[in-house]
C-alpha positions as CSV (number, residue, x, y, z in Angstrom):
1,M,-15.2,8.9,2.2
2,S,-13.4,6.6,-0.6
3,L,-8.9,6.5,0.0
4,T,-7.5,6.3,-2.7
5,K,-4.3,4.5,-3.6
6,E,-2.0,6.6,-2.1
7,M,-3.9,6.7,1.4
8,K,-4.6,2.9,2.0
9,A,-0.7,2.0,1.0
10,R,0.6,5.0,3.6
11,R,-2.0,3.1,6.2
12,A,-0.9,0.2,5.3
13,K,3.1,1.3,5.7
14,E,2.0,2.5,9.0
15,L,0.4,-1.0,10.3
16,L,3.0,-2.8,8.9
17,E,5.8,0.2,10.9
18,D,3.7,0.0,14.3
19,D,5.4,-2.2,17.0
20,V,2.1,-2.5,18.9
21,F,0.4,-3.8,15.9
22,L,3.4,-6.3,14.9
23,E,3.5,-7.0,18.4
24,A,0.0,-8.5,18.7
25,V,0.8,-10.4,15.1
26,A,3.4,-12.2,16.5
27,Q,1.8,-13.1,19.8
28,V,-1.8,-14.2,18.1
29,K,0.8,-16.5,15.8
30,E,2.8,-17.9,18.7
31,G,-0.6,-18.7,20.0
32,L,-1.8,-20.7,17.2
33,V,1.3,-22.6,17.5
34,E,1.0,-23.2,20.8
35,Q,-2.4,-24.7,20.6
36,W,-1.4,-26.5,17.5
37,S,1.3,-28.4,19.4
38,Q,-1.0,-28.8,22.5
39,T,-3.1,-30.6,20.2
40,K,-4.1,-34.6,20.2
41,P,-2.8,-36.3,17.3
42,S,-6.1,-37.2,16.2
43,D,-7.6,-33.6,16.7
44,T,-7.1,-32.9,13.0
45,E,-10.1,-30.6,12.9
46,T,-8.7,-28.7,15.4
47,R,-5.2,-28.5,13.5
48,E,-7.0,-27.4,10.4
49,N,-8.9,-24.7,12.2
50,L,-5.5,-23.3,13.2
51,Y,-4.0,-23.4,9.7
52,Y,-6.5,-21.9,8.4
53,R,-6.2,-18.5,11.1
54,D,-3.1,-18.7,10.6
55,R,-3.1,-18.3,6.9
56,G,-6.1,-15.8,7.3
57,L,-3.6,-13.7,9.4
58,D,-0.7,-14.2,6.8
59,E,-3.5,-13.0,4.1
60,I,-4.3,-9.6,6.1
61,L,-0.2,-9.3,6.0
62,T,0.2,-9.9,2.7
63,Q,-2.7,-7.6,1.0
64,L,-1.4,-4.8,3.4
65,R,2.1,-4.9,1.3
66,I,0.3,-5.7,-2.0
67,L,-1.3,-2.2,-1.3
68,I,2.1,-1.1,-0.6
69,Y,3.7,-2.6,-3.8
70,D,0.9,-1.3,-5.8
71,W,1.1,2.0,-4.8
72,N,4.6,2.2,-6.2
73,V,4.4,0.7,-9.3
74,Q,2.1,3.2,-10.2
75,K,4.2,6.1,-8.5
76,Q,7.1,4.8,-10.8
77,R,4.8,4.6,-14.0
78,K,4.0,7.9,-13.9
79,N,7.4,9.3,-12.7
80,K,8.3,7.4,-16.2
81,T,5.6,9.4,-18.3
82,R,7.2,12.6,-17.0
83,T,10.2,12.0,-18.1
């Protein structure tokens, strides 16, 4: 079954308000920073890998926010056409 925009937005909102999910995200980010801080100056490949992992996590969070935003815009447009 394909999810509607509303269903996706609601689920995204649930995730972004879920304390366990947010704690897991924070722990991953802290771990990436910790690993990065322990790299040698010459270990640019590892630092770049850690950077891309952090950016990937940020992209996931951004996409969840976009799902919510898009649904809110769609709701506002529907409300304007009804009046």
